[in-house]
Each structure stands twice: as structure tokens, then as C-alpha cells.
TORDODREN-534322 format. One record per residue (C-alpha): z, x, y. Coordinates in Angstrom, 1 decimal, always signed. Layout:
// residues N
REC     zz     xx     yy
REC      Z      X      Y
...
***
This chain:
// residues 225
REC     zz     xx     yy
REC  +14.6  +24.9  -20.8
REC  +12.9  +21.7  -19.8
REC   +9.7  +20.4  -21.3
REC   +6.9  +20.0  -18.8
REC   +5.7  +16.4  -19.3
REC   +2.1  +15.3  -19.2
REC   +1.2  +13.0  -16.3
REC   +1.2   +9.8  -18.5
REC   +3.3   +7.8  -16.1
REC   +0.6   +7.6  -13.4
REC   +0.6   +4.1  -11.8
REC   -2.1   +1.6  -12.4
REC   -5.0   +1.1   -9.9
REC   -3.8   -1.3   -7.2
REC   -5.4   -4.7   -7.4
REC   -4.7   -8.3   -6.8
REC   -3.6   -8.8  -10.4
REC   -0.7   -6.4  -10.1
REC   +0.5   -7.5   -6.7
REC   +3.5   -9.8   -6.6
REC   +2.8  -12.0   -3.6
REC   +6.2  -13.5   -2.9
REC   +5.9  -15.0   +0.6
REC   +2.5  -13.4   +1.1
REC   +0.4  -15.8   -1.0
REC   -1.7  -16.9   +2.0
REC   -2.8  -13.3   +2.8
REC   -3.6  -12.7   -0.9
REC   -5.6  -15.9   -1.2
REC   -7.6  -15.1   +1.9
REC   -8.5  -11.5   +0.8
REC   -9.4  -12.6   -2.7
REC  -12.3  -14.7   -1.3
REC  -13.1  -12.7   +1.8
REC  -16.9  -12.5   +2.1
REC  -19.0   -9.8   +3.8
REC  -19.4  -10.7   +7.5
REC  -16.2  -12.6   +7.7
REC  -13.9  -12.5  +10.7
REC  -11.7   -9.4  +10.9
REC   -8.4   -9.5   +9.0
REC   -5.3   -7.6  +10.1
REC   -2.1   -7.2   +8.0
REC   +1.1   -6.0   +9.5
REC   +4.7   -5.5   +8.4
REC   +7.2   -2.8   +7.6
REC   +6.6   +0.1   +5.2
REC   +6.5   -0.9   +1.6
REC   +5.6   -4.5   +2.1
REC   +2.2   -4.1   +0.4
REC   -0.3   -3.6   +3.2
REC   -2.1   -0.7   +1.7
REC   -1.9   -2.2   -1.8
REC   -3.8   -5.3   -0.6
REC   -6.4   -3.2   +1.2
REC   -7.0   -1.2   -1.9
REC   -7.2   -4.4   -3.9
REC   -9.8   -5.7   -1.5
REC  -11.9   -2.5   -1.8
REC  -11.5   -2.7   -5.6
REC  -12.9   -6.3   -5.5
REC  -15.9   -5.3   -3.3
REC  -16.6   -2.3   -5.6
REC  -16.6   -4.5   -8.7
REC  -19.2   -6.7   -6.9
REC  -21.3   -3.6   -6.2
REC  -20.7   -3.7   -2.5
REC  -20.3   -0.5   -0.5
REC  -17.0   +0.1   +1.4
REC  -15.7   +2.6   +3.9
REC  -12.0   +3.5   +4.2
REC  -10.4   +5.2   +7.3
REC   -6.7   +5.9   +7.8
REC   -4.5   +7.7  +10.3
REC   -4.7  +10.7   +7.9
REC   -8.5  +11.0   +8.4
REC   -9.6  +13.2  +11.2
REC  -12.2  +11.7  +13.5
REC  -15.2  +11.5  +14.1
REC  -15.8   +8.8  +11.4
REC  -19.4   +8.1  +10.2
REC  -21.1   +4.8   +9.5
REC  -23.1   +4.6   +6.3
REC  -26.0   +2.2   +5.8
REC  -25.4   -0.6   +3.3
REC  -21.7   -0.8   +4.0
REC  -20.3   -4.3   +3.7
REC  -16.6   -3.7   +4.3
REC  -14.8   -1.3   +6.6
REC  -11.0   -0.6   +6.2
REC   -8.7   +0.7   +8.9
REC   -5.2   +1.6   +7.5
REC   -2.2   +2.8   +9.6
REC   -3.7   +1.6  +12.8
REC   -0.4   +2.0  +14.7
REC   -0.6   +5.7  +14.2
REC   -4.2   +6.3  +15.3
REC   -4.6   +9.1  +17.8
REC   -7.0   +9.0  +20.7
REC  -10.0  +10.4  +18.7
REC   -9.3   +7.9  +15.9
REC   -9.1   +5.0  +18.3
REC  -12.5   +6.0  +19.7
REC  -14.0   +6.3  +16.3
REC  -12.5   +2.9  +15.2
REC  -13.8   +1.1  +18.2
REC  -17.3   +2.6  +17.7
REC  -17.3   +1.4  +14.1
REC  -15.9   -2.0  +15.1
REC  -18.9   -2.5  +17.4
REC  -21.3   -1.3  +14.7
REC  -19.8   -3.6  +12.1
REC  -19.7   -6.6  +14.4
REC  -23.4   -6.2  +15.2
REC  -24.3   -5.9  +11.4
REC  -21.9   -8.8  +10.4
REC  -19.8   -6.5   +8.2
REC  -16.3   -7.4   +7.1
REC  -13.3   -5.5   +8.6
REC   -9.8   -5.4   +7.2
REC   -7.1   -3.4   +8.9
REC   -3.3   -2.8   +8.6
REC   -0.4   -1.4  +10.6
REC   +3.3   -1.7  +11.0
REC   +3.1   -3.7  +14.3
REC   +1.3   -6.9  +15.3
REC   -1.9   -6.5  +17.2
REC   -0.3   -7.4  +20.6
REC   +2.2   -4.5  +20.2
REC   -0.1   -1.8  +18.9
REC   -0.1   +1.4  +21.0
REC   -3.9   +1.5  +21.2
REC   -6.6   +1.3  +23.8
REC   -7.0   -2.3  +24.9
REC  -10.5   -2.9  +23.6
REC   -9.6   -1.9  +20.1
REC   -6.2   -3.6  +20.1
REC   -7.8   -7.0  +21.1
REC  -10.5   -6.6  +18.5
REC   -8.0   -6.1  +15.7
REC   -6.4   -9.4  +16.8
REC   -9.6  -11.3  +17.0
REC   -9.6  -12.8  +13.5
REC   -7.0  -13.7  +10.9
REC   -3.6  -12.0  +11.3
REC   -1.0  -12.0   +8.5
REC   +2.6  -10.8   +8.8
REC   +3.6   -9.5   +5.4
REC   +7.1  -10.1   +4.3
REC   +9.0   -7.6   +2.0
REC   +9.9   -8.9   -1.4
REC  +13.3  -10.4   -2.1
REC  +15.7   -8.6   -4.5
REC  +14.8  -10.7   -7.5
REC  +11.1  -10.0   -6.9
REC  +11.7   -6.3   -6.4
REC  +13.6   -6.3   -9.7
REC  +10.7   -8.0  -11.4
REC   +8.2   -5.4  -10.1
REC  +10.4   -2.5  -11.2
REC  +10.9   -4.0  -14.6
REC   +7.2   -4.7  -15.0
REC   +6.3   -1.1  -14.0
REC   +9.0   +0.4  -16.3
REC   +7.7   -1.8  -19.2
REC   +4.1   -0.5  -18.5
REC   +5.4   +3.0  -18.7
REC   +7.2   +2.3  -22.0
REC  +10.7   +3.1  -20.6
REC  +13.8   +1.0  -20.6
REC  +15.3   +0.4  -17.2
REC  +18.8   -1.1  -17.7
REC  +20.6   -3.4  -15.3
REC  +23.1   -0.6  -14.4
REC  +20.2   +1.7  -13.3
REC  +18.5   -1.1  -11.5
REC  +21.7   -2.0   -9.6
REC  +22.2   +1.7   -8.7
REC  +18.7   +1.9   -7.3
REC  +18.9   -1.3   -5.3
REC  +22.3   -0.6   -3.8
REC  +21.9   +3.1   -2.9
REC  +18.3   +3.5   -1.9
REC  +15.8   +2.0   +0.5
REC  +14.5   -1.3   -1.0
REC  +10.9   -1.0   +0.0
REC   +8.6   -0.9   -3.0
REC   +6.8   +2.2   -2.0
REC  +10.1   +4.2   -2.0
REC  +11.4   +2.6   -5.1
REC   +8.2   +3.1   -7.1
REC   +8.1   +6.7   -6.0
REC  +11.7   +7.1   -7.2
REC  +10.9   +5.4  -10.5
REC   +8.0   +7.8  -11.0
REC  +10.2  +10.8  -10.3
REC  +12.9   +9.4  -12.6
REC  +10.3   +8.9  -15.4
REC   +9.1  +12.4  -15.1
REC  +12.6  +13.8  -15.1
REC  +13.5  +11.7  -18.2
REC  +10.5  +13.0  -20.1
REC  +11.3  +16.6  -19.1
REC  +14.9  +16.2  -20.1
REC  +14.1  +14.3  -23.3
REC  +16.8  +11.8  -22.4
REC  +16.8   +8.0  -21.8
REC  +17.0   +6.8  -18.2
REC  +20.7   +6.2  -17.3
REC  +22.8   +6.3  -14.2
REC  +24.2   +9.8  -15.2
REC  +20.6  +11.0  -15.7
REC  +19.6   +9.6  -12.3
REC  +22.6  +11.3  -10.6
REC  +21.6  +14.6  -12.3
REC  +18.1  +14.2  -11.1
REC  +19.3  +13.6   -7.5
REC  +21.6  +16.7   -7.7
REC  +18.8  +18.9   -9.0
REC  +15.7  +17.5   -7.2
REC  +17.1  +15.4   -4.3
REC  +16.2  +11.9   -3.4
REC  +16.0   +9.4   -0.5
REC  +19.2   +7.3   -0.4
REC  +19.2   +4.4   +2.1
***
């Protein structure tokens, strides 16, 4: 019988301090000093390149400064409400906004522009290619646009190693090689797999090894590349 582990492996709150910038240093630097009322910022790139992490880091920075923020994503049903005192509005997953969400986002965009409130948004496509209504699409491309690049293999290894160390587990080179050669290399997928593997290891009371990883995949499934 397997032991049911406590949820001690939960990931840290996403911030600038635990984001490995790689080729995305310009975007990170810009967001770290983004003031209320700044021109809109739009981040784009493939899944797992850090878009949502950076948006959450920005919100965390504003929260620490006592500034109110609003967050809307493609998972949030419209209509979306404005709240007085807001100094930052986030739009995440813009490329997946439905018609009602597009209308809500445009309305909020007009509201924030009139009040000189900062806007930061993200999607998988550059503004010019977003399948959105024209008035919203052009507004998302008004300000600073950053194309985020996925981390290289050495950087991905460093992030996985750092997260494994934070969890207090040993992730050997053999396991790392297995993960990077047989699974999608985007960090979101790999971090989810590491979390699954950590929980399986705790439940099985065994160290993380390739045989354990294979057993987990056989019993629970996984997402090979």
C-alpha cells in the first residue's frame, strides 16, 4: 500500500527572483521597474517560455508596494468588472479570448487608458497575428512588445536542478537526461512532471531514479514529447 504524501512539494510563489531570464533579460528588466500609468506591455511566445510567470511576478511586485491589481485570463468568463483604485490590469492568454472576453478586455482597456493605469498582457502570438477584434488587437500592440524565448537545455537543467534542490530531492543526471530526451522541453510541462515524480517518490518511499520514473509513467501516465 502506498503512503499518501503531504503536499510539501508545492512550488514557490512565482517572482522575478526565481525566474531564469536567459535571452529574456530585457523583458524582465522592463517589468521590474514598470510604473503605474506606463505604456502597455505585451509578452508573447510558445507555451512554457515564462509569460504567465512574469505576469505573476509583476503582480507580486505591485502587491508588495501596496498597489491594487486585476487579473483576467481566457479561463475567466466575461463580463469583467473594473475596481476603483486599481493600478495594474493583467490580460493572460489573449490569443484564446472569446467574443465576450474581447469585448470585456476592450472596455477595460479604454477605462485603464483614461485613468493612466498600467496594462500587461500575454499570448502565444504577436499582436499582429492575434485572432481578435481589430480595436483590441491594435491596443495590445501599442506599447512595448517582447518576444520571449524558451530556455536552452543548459538553462532548463539549471531550473530543474534548483527546483529539485528546493524540494530536498536528488535529481541525477540519468533522470535529467531521460526527462529532456523523452518529454516536451517547455518548463511548464517539465515542472509539472517533476511535481508528479516528487509525489510518486514520496508515496513509494523510494529515491527518484529512471526505473521509478518508468513505473510512474506506467501507473499514472505522462506526456512524452
